[in-house]
N, C-alpha and C positions, 0 to 999 in steps of 0.2 A: 117443117117440110123441107125436103131437099131442094136445092136451087136448080132451076132450069135455065140453060143458057139460051141466048138469042143466036139463031143460025148465023155463023160467021166463020171465016177462016180460022183454023186452029192456031193458037199462039202458045209459046212455052210459058210456064209459070215463072214468076219473078223471084221465087225463093228456091232453096235447095231441095225442098220437098217435092215429090211428084204429086200433081193434082189428080184427084180421082176423076175418072171419065165422066163427062156429061153433067153430073149432078153434084159434084163436090163443092164445098164452100169453105171460106177461110176460118181458121180457128186459133187456138193458142197452143204453144209448145207444151208437151206433156210434162207438167211440173205439179208437184203437190202444193196444197194451199193450207192457209190458216183461215178459219172463219171466226171473227171476233164480234161479240155483241157490245154495243156501246153501254158502258156502265151508267148506273143511275146518277144523275147530276151532271152528266157531260153537257157541255154548252150546246145550245140549239144551233143547228146549221141547216139552212134550207136550200135545197137545190133550186136553181132557177128554171123558168120555162124557156120560151124562145128568146133569142137575143141576137144582136149584131156582133157579138163576140167580146164586147167591152164589159167591164164589171160595173155594177151600179144598182139602183133601185128599180125593181120590176114595175113596168107600166101596164095598164090594162090593154087587152088585145083590141085592135081596131080592125073593122072590116076593110077589105081591099076596095079602093076606089075602082070604078069601072074602067077596065082596060089596063090595070096595073100589071107590071112585069112580074113574071113568076120568079125571076131571080133576085128581085129586090128584097133586101133585108127587112124593109118596113112594109112590104106589100102583103096583101091577102089576109092571112090569119092574124097578122099583127106581130110585132117584134118587141120583146122585152129584153133587158140586159141580163147577161148570165151571172149568176151568183157563184161564189166559190164552190169548189167540189167538196165531196164528203170529207169530214174531219178524220184525223187519224183513228185507227181501230182501237177499241178498248181492250181490256185484258182477257175477256172471255173467249175461249176457243171452242168451236163446235166440231165434233167428230164427223169425218166423211169417209166414204169407202176408199180402201187402199187403191192408189193409182189415179184417183180422180182429182182433177183441178177444177175449182169453182170460184166464181166471183159472185158475191151475194150482197145485195143492199135491200133493206126494208125501211120504208119511211112511213111514219104515222101522221097522216094529214090532220087528224084532230088535235094532237098535241104539238105538231110542228117539229117533231124530233125524229132522229134516226133510231131504229130499234137494232139494226145490224148494219155494219159497213165492213166488209171483208173483201179484199182484192177488188175494191170498187172500180179501179182504173185498169184492171187486167183485161187485155183485149182478146176477144174470141171472134171467130168468124160468125157472122150473124145467122146463117141459114135463113129461115123465114121471118126472123124478127125485123128484117129490113122492110117488110111489108107495111109496118107502121109508118115508116118514113115515106114509102111510096104513096100511101093513103093521104098523109098530111100534105105532101107536095101536090097531089091531085087537087085538093081543095083550095090550096093557098090563094090562087088568083080568081076564085069563083064568087067572091063577095059582091054585093052585100047579102045576097039571098042564099048563096052556096047550094043552089039547086043542082041536083045530080040528074043528068039526062037519063031517060028511061032505059036506054041501051046499056048504060054503065052501072046502074045500081046493082043488078044481079052479080056483076063481076066483082064489084067492091065487096058485096056481102060474102060471096063464096071465098074470096081471097082472105078475108079477115076471120070468118067463122070456121072455115074448113081448110085454110091454108093452101088454097088452090094455086099451083104454079103457073098454069096457062094464063090465068087472069093477071097474075103479077107480071109475067113477061110482057103481056100486051101493054100494060101501063108503063112498065120500065122502058120499053122501046119508044113509046109515044112521047114520053116526058124527058128524053135525053140521056137515059142510062146513068152513067156515073155522075152526071150533073145533078141528078136528084139528090144524091147524098151530099154533094158539095153545097148545094143550096140549103139543105136542112141543117147541116152542121152550123152554118152561119146564122140561120134564123133562130135556132134553138140554143145557140151557145154550147153545143156539144164539145166535149173535151178530148175524147178518145176515139171517136168515130171517124172512119175514113172510107172512101169509095173503094171498089174493087181495083186490082192492078190495072194500069192503063192498057196493058196488052190483053186483058180479059174483061172488056167492058160489058159483055153480055151476061156474065156470071153475077147476078145481083146478090146471091148468097155469099159471095166472097167479101162483102162489106165487113169491115172491122167495127166491132161495138164493144161496150163494156156494161157491166151492171149499173154503174153510176149514171152513164148516159141513158140507159133505158129508163131509169127512174126519172131523169129529166124529161124524157119524152112523155111519160105518163103524167107528170106534173103539168106539163103544157096542155095536154089534152083535157085534163080534168079541171084545171084552174085558170087557163088562159084562152083556150080555143073558143071561138064563137059557138053558141049553143047548137046551131044546126050541125056543125062539124063534130062536136063532142057527142051529140046524140047518135049520129050514124056510127062513128067508130066504137064508142063504148057500148052502144046497143048491140053491135055485132059481136064484140068480145064477150058480152054477157050471154050470148047465144052460141058460144064455141061448141062445135060438134065433137062427139066422141071420136069419130073417124075422120081423118083427113081424106081429101079426094084421091090421094095416092094409096089409100087403104092402110096407112099407118095409124096406129092407135095413139091419139094425142090427148088422152086423159091422164097422162103422167103429171107429176109435179102438183101444181095448184089444184086442178080439178080432182085429183085423187087424194088430196091432203086436207081440204077445207070444206066446211059446210057452205051451202049457198046462203047469201049471194056472193058470187065471185065472178071475175072476168079473167080471160086468159088469151094470150097470144103465145103460141109455142113455136119452137124451132128444132129441127133435127137434120142431120146430114152425116154421110159416111157409112150408112147402113145398107146401101144398095137401093136400086130403083124399086124393087118389089119386096115387101115384108115377108119374112119367113112364115109368119102367122098373120094373114090378112085380118084387119079389124072388122069386128061385127058389133052391133050396138049393145048386145047383152053380155059381152065378154068382160073379163076383168084382168088387170095386169098382175103378174106374180109379185110376191112380197119379199122374197129372199134377196137381199141386196148385198150380202157379204159382210165381212168384218169391217168395222169403222176404226179410224185411227186419227191421231193428231199430227200435223206437220207444220213446219215454219213457213212464213210468207216468203215469196220469191221476189226478185227484182222485176221492174217493168219489162214487158216482152213485146215481141213481134208475133202476130198471129200465125199459128200452125195451119197449113193449107190442106192437111190430109187426115187428121184424126177424126174420131167419131165424136160429134158434138150433139148435145141435147140441152135445150134451154126451156125454162118456164118463166113467164112474166105475166103480170096482170095486177088485179086488185082483190082484196079480201075484206069481208065485213060489210056491215050496213053503210050505205053512203060511200062506198069505195074507200073505206077508212085507211087501209094499209096498202101501199104500193109495194109489190114484191117482185124482185128480179133475181133469178138464180140461173146463172150461165155455167155450163160445165163441158169439159172435154174428158174423154174416157180412154183407157189404154187401147192400143192397136188391136183390132180383132174383136172388140167387145160386141156382143150381140145386142140388138135393140131391146129385147125384153129385159136383159140384165141391166142395161143402162137406165131404162125407164124405171125399173124397180128401185135402183140405187138412188136416182134423183128424187123419186117420190118419197122414199124413206128419209132422205136428207131434208126435203121440203117440210115433211111432217114433223121433223125435230126442231124446226125453227122456233125461237122464243116468242110465240104469239099466244094470246089468251086461249084457254081450253074451249071457250064458248064458240070460237070460230073454226075449230078443228073438226075434221070428220071423225065419226065414231065416238 
């Protein structure tokens, strides 16, 4: 979903790109990419869950002591040290639509191996993916019971299931805006994630993220978070709605490519405040995504603040076996329907078992 800003005096962007009005979010320079699958026999490399930023052996999550500080690296949901990032990409290249740049990581929790690591550290503006960090930060200092007040639970649910911007903005303001991201980077040992520009603190969707860091976030939620926290967040993501509250169709990517059970947290930005074709529950996305091609990997980047971004993240298979993160930026002027079809086609082509794929 597109980012909503907190009401505040307007401030100029910190990059040479012109920020979209009101609801734009940070992204990646329009460059083409290579998607590589890790070849069989590649050494196992496991992304870490939360951490204080040092490298080491992961420790089990500990509930927060009563009254613990939200900003403490050892408070709340518990902290574990960060493992090394994804290993270098293997030789396999996956075709993507012309002009699209994507970062893709797939992790098999059952075997403890990466299925795909391509542009794992490439930074995109987060759009609504930052809502995962907002939710984790909300829970962090609520242990040991992690009880959610009755007034907050509907807001958490609609933010995670239907990507509601109003709920996200409320939590963002209440928890310190940019400080949320800064805290979660430290706690989870994230390597590429950064808060929005200092002069744009209200634009939560300008947070910079990568596919590798999104996998780290899901690994924490699934394998390190206290059960009450995991149950709320994953319960909501398993109930992802077809339509976002802004009437954009969020069934692209994972929901349109895989059989249930799956979970999904989607992100989109740059397509305007109102969709050209408002989402309805019985509608389907177009399937023509254009010609695919192969491109070389590019060097590390700074996020593009104005392009059309579309992201799909979540889990696929029984027991949330595969963690999937596909982040993408599309050519200027791309319509939402075309971008959604392209991302869904790309996601459907990923090297996962036929048993988990739709159709």
